[in-house]
C-alpha positions in Angstrom: 0.0 0.0 0.0 1.4 3.4 -1.0 2.1 5.9 1.7 0.0 9.1 1.7 1.4 11.7 -0.6 3.2 9.1 -2.7 2.0 7.8 -6.0 1.6 4.0 -6.3 3.9 2.2 -8.7 1.0 1.7 -11.1 0.0 5.4 -11.1 3.5 6.7 -11.7 4.0 8.3 -15.1 7.3 9.6 -16.4 7.6 13.2 -17.8 6.1 13.6 -21.2 8.2 13.9 -24.3 8.4 17.7 -24.4 8.8 18.0 -20.6 11.6 15.5 -20.7 13.3 17.6 -23.4 12.8 20.7 -21.3 14.3 19.2 -18.2 17.2 17.9 -20.1 17.8 21.3 -21.7 17.6 23.0 -18.3 20.2 20.5 -16.8 22.6 21.1 -19.7 22.3 24.9 -19.5 22.7 25.0 -15.7 25.7 22.6 -15.9 27.3 24.8 -18.6 26.7 28.0 -16.4 28.3 26.2 -13.5 31.3 25.1 -15.5 31.8 28.7 -16.9 31.6 30.1 -13.4 34.3 27.7 -12.1 36.5 28.5 -15.1 36.1 32.3 -14.7 36.6 32.0 -10.9 39.9 30.1 -11.4 41.1 31.8 -14.5 39.5 35.2 -15.1 41.3 35.6 -18.4 39.3 32.6 -19.7 36.4 35.0 -20.1 38.3 36.6 -22.9 39.5 33.4 -24.5 42.9 33.7 -22.9 43.0 30.1 -21.6 43.2 26.9 -23.6 40.9 24.6 -21.5 42.0 21.5 -23.2 45.7 22.1 -22.2 44.9 22.9 -18.6 44.3 19.6 -16.8 43.4 21.1 -13.5 40.9 23.5 -14.9 39.4 20.9 -17.2 39.0 18.5 -14.3 37.3 21.0 -12.0 34.9 22.4 -14.7 34.0 19.0 -15.9 33.3 17.6 -12.4 31.2 20.6 -11.3 29.2 20.8 -14.5 28.5 17.1 -14.5 27.5 17.0 -10.8 25.0 19.9 -11.4 23.6 18.1 -14.5 23.0 14.9 -12.5 21.5 16.9 -9.5 19.0 18.7 -11.8 17.8 15.4 -13.4 17.6 13.7 -10.0 15.4 16.6 -8.9 13.2 16.2 -12.0 12.8 12.5 -11.2 11.7 13.3 -7.6 9.3 16.0 -9.0 7.7 13.2 -11.0 7.2 11.3 -7.8 9.5 8.5 -8.8 12.4 7.1 -6.8 15.5 8.5 -8.4 17.2 5.2 -8.9 14.1 3.8 -10.6 13.5 6.7 -12.9 17.1 6.9 -14.1 17.5 3.1 -14.3 20.3 3.0 -11.8 20.2 -0.7 -11.4 22.8 -3.4 -11.8 22.4 -5.2 -15.1 21.9 -9.0 -15.1 25.0 -11.1 -15.4 24.0 -12.4 -18.9 23.6 -8.9 -20.2 26.9 -7.8 -18.8 28.6 -10.8 -20.4 27.1 -10.1 -23.8 28.1 -6.4 -23.5 31.8 -7.2 -22.8 31.8 -9.9 -25.4 30.9 -7.3 -28.0 32.9 -4.5 -26.5 36.4 -6.1 -26.3 36.7 -7.1 -30.0 35.2 -3.7 -30.9 37.8 -1.8 -28.9 40.7 -3.9 -30.4 39.4 -3.3 -33.9 38.8 0.4 -33.3 42.3 1.0 -32.1 43.8 -1.2 -34.9 41.8 0.8 -37.5 42.9 4.1 -36.0 46.5 3.0 -36.2 46.2 1.7 -39.8 44.7 4.9 -41.1 47.5 7.0 -39.5 45.5 8.6 -36.7 46.7 8.9 -33.1 45.6 6.1 -30.8 46.3 8.5 -28.0 45.4 12.0 -29.1 47.4 15.2 -28.4 44.5 16.4 -26.3 44.8 13.5 -24.0 48.6 13.9 -23.7 48.3 17.6 -23.0 45.6 17.2 -20.4 47.5 14.4 -18.6 50.8 16.2 -18.6 49.4 19.5 -17.3 47.4 17.7 -14.6 50.4 15.7 -13.5 52.5 18.9 -13.3 50.2 20.2 -10.5 49.4 16.9 -8.8 45.8 16.8 -10.2 45.9 13.4 -11.7 43.4 11.9 -9.2 41.0 14.7 -9.9 41.4 14.3 -13.7 40.8 10.6 -13.3 37.6 11.2 -11.4 36.4 13.8 -13.9 36.9 11.7 -17.0 36.4 8.2 -15.7 33.6 8.7 -13.2 31.9 12.1 -13.5 31.6 12.5 -17.3 30.4 8.9 -18.1 28.0 9.0 -15.1 26.5 12.3 -16.3 26.2 10.9 -19.9 24.5 7.7 -18.6 22.1 9.7 -16.4 20.9 12.1 -19.1 20.9 10.0 -22.2 20.3 6.4 -21.2 18.5 7.3 -18.0 16.4 10.4 -18.1 15.8 10.8 -21.8 15.2 7.0 -22.2 12.6 7.0 -19.5 10.7 10.0 -20.9 11.0 9.2 -24.6 10.7 5.4 -24.9 7.0 4.7 -24.3 6.5 1.1 -25.3 8.3 -2.0 -26.5 7.6 -1.1 -30.1 9.0 2.4 -29.7 12.2 1.2 -28.0 14.3 0.9 -31.2 13.6 4.4 -32.6 14.0 5.8 -29.1 17.4 4.2 -28.7 18.5 5.4 -32.1 17.4 9.0 -31.4 19.2 9.0 -28.1 22.4 7.5 -29.6 22.4 10.1 -32.4 22.0 12.9 -29.9 25.0 11.6 -28.0 27.1 11.6 -31.1 26.0 15.1 -32.1 26.8 16.5 -28.7 30.1 14.8 -28.6 31.2 15.9 -32.0 29.9 19.5 -31.6 32.5 19.9 -28.8 35.2 19.7 -31.4 37.3 17.4 -29.3 38.2 13.8 -29.9 37.0 12.1 -26.8 38.0 8.6 -27.6 37.7 7.3 -24.0 34.1 8.5 -24.0 33.5 6.8 -27.3 34.7 3.5 -25.8 32.6 4.0 -22.7 29.7 4.9 -24.9 30.1 1.7 -26.9 29.8 -0.3 -23.7 26.9 1.7 -22.4 25.0 1.2 -25.7 25.1 -2.5 -25.0 24.4 -2.3 -21.3 22.0 0.7 -21.3 18.9 -1.1 -22.6 19.6 -3.9 -20.0 19.4 -1.3 -17.2 15.8 -0.5 -18.3 14.8 -4.2 -18.7 16.0 -4.9 -15.2 14.3 -1.7 -13.9 11.0 -2.7 -15.4 11.4 -6.2 -14.0 11.8 -4.8 -10.5 
């Protein structure tokens, strides 16, 4: 029996398609504002374009972490506003063992082939952006923060918004699942490439998430 003031599981409805888009846009804008505020606070000259963020590992780590935390917080707030448990709405569940095995079985050959192709076509397997960021962060003792920003905060924020929040609001039935997944995946690619930076680690994490992501929602529905 549901407690007074709480919607029963049967009565809970996710945000509609346009409301979902609005919340996601709000989360992105507020996270961007937070990141800019951190950048300007640390490096006032960045306001005039005097700082190359991609070559400042400490600044990149801080702005990335803060902006992603804000993004996740806004979407968690949206989930609560819809009277859902945050974990359920964002599909923050452990995938089943079989789904995880399939995901890694697909991912490992993909990563090996991806790096081999990158090498064969004459592109850098490790990009100059990654080297510059790592070197500058190491110089000021900020490698743990850089690791947290790129390995934990950034992938977590991507999972929450694209394969959690947007998936919940846009994918309405089993029949609509495939178009929904395609739209979300295309959106991820557009956002990534609009940044103008080669985020190959994120591409790898994205590849794994695209295999595991739907499993999260299958398990969430099963619960």
